[in-house]
N, C-alpha and C positions, 0 to 999 in steps of 0.2 A: 632329138627334137630341136627345132630352130628357136632362136631367141624370141621371135614374135609368137610362136606357138606356146612357148613356156609362159610368156606374159599373158596371153589370152587365157590359159588354164588358171593362172593365179588371180586374174582380174575379173574373170567372167561373172561370178555371182554379183559383185558390186556394180559392174557396168550394166548388167541386166536390170537390176533394181532401179538404177538411175534412168535407164531408157524407159522402163515402164512408168516411172513417176513423171517423165517428161511428156506423156501423152501418146506414146506409141501404142497402137492397138495390139501388136504382137512383139514379143521380145526379139531383139536382133539375134540372128543365128550365128553359127561359127564363122561363116564367110565374112559377114559384116563385122564381127568382132575382130577378126584377123586384120581386115582392112583398117579398122579404127586404130588398133594397136600399132600397126605398121606406120600409119600416118603420124601417130604420136611419137613413135621412135624417130621418125624423120625430123619432126619438129624439135625434139629434145637433143638430137645428135648433131644438128647443124646450126651454126650461128648464121643469122640472116646478114647478107650483104645489104648495105643501105639501098642499093638500086634494085634489089630483087627480094622483097619480103615474101614470106610464105603465109598462106591463109591459115588463120588460127582464130579461136574465139576472140571477138572484139575487132575483127577486121571487116571492111567492106570489100566484097569481091565483085568485080565488073566482068560480066560474061557476055559472050556472043553465041547464041544458039546455032549449032551447025545443022539443025533441022529446018529452021525458018528464017534465020538471019536476025532474029529479034535480040536486042540488047537488054540485059537485066542487071540490076544492082542489088545484091543480097548482103546482109550482114550475118556472119556466123556467130552463134551464141551458144552458151552453155544450156543444158537441159533446164526447162522451166522458164527461160527468158525468151523463147521463140514466139513469134507472132506473124503468121502468114500475111495478114493485112498490112503490116509495117515492113514487109520484106526481110524479116529476121527468121533465120532457120537454125535449128538445133544441129550440133555436130553429130547427133544420133540419127538424123534423118538420112535417107539414102543419098541425097545430093550433098548434105553436110559432110558425110563420110568421104565422098568422092573429092570434095573441095579441100578438106583438111590437108595442109602441107603443100598445096598447089602454088605455083608461081605464075607470073604473067607469061603467056605463051604455051602453057600446059593445056592439053586436051583432057577433059574429064568426062566420065560416063557414069550414069546412075540408072538403076532399074528398080521398080517396085510395083507389084500388083498389075502387070501389063503396061505400065508406063515406062518410057525410056527417054532419057535426056543425054545428049552429047553436046558439049559446049567447049569453047575456047576461053581460057581465062585471059581477059584483056589487061587487067590490073588488079593489084591487091593493095588496099589502102588501110593501114592501121588507124583506128579511131582513137581520139583522145579519151582518156578514162572517164571524164565527166559526162561524155555523151552516151556511155554504156548504161543499160538499164540496171 
């Protein structure tokens, strides 16, 4: 069993509870959980270089949609702090899972309920602690 699979097995019940509490209509499945744990392993296993921060909760992520060329600016948040109207998305959302651990230049993809997003990360900007909800 791989390291990520072992972590998913041990963290699955608590992550599912947190996802349900954050407003998900369905709990994340094994694929989403594996992606989330792999992204967290990436974040915990690598120190950020000052010129290439990774997306994590509390960061603003600047995206360019590869579908329509639209630029978007989203803030990654922990469950319960998300607000679509304020462009704050949870790390448990499909796009949040895809963005977690991404750097400028990375291509991310997310799918959910017939919706598909493919975007290029233009920049990742850590926010000062006092601006976080």
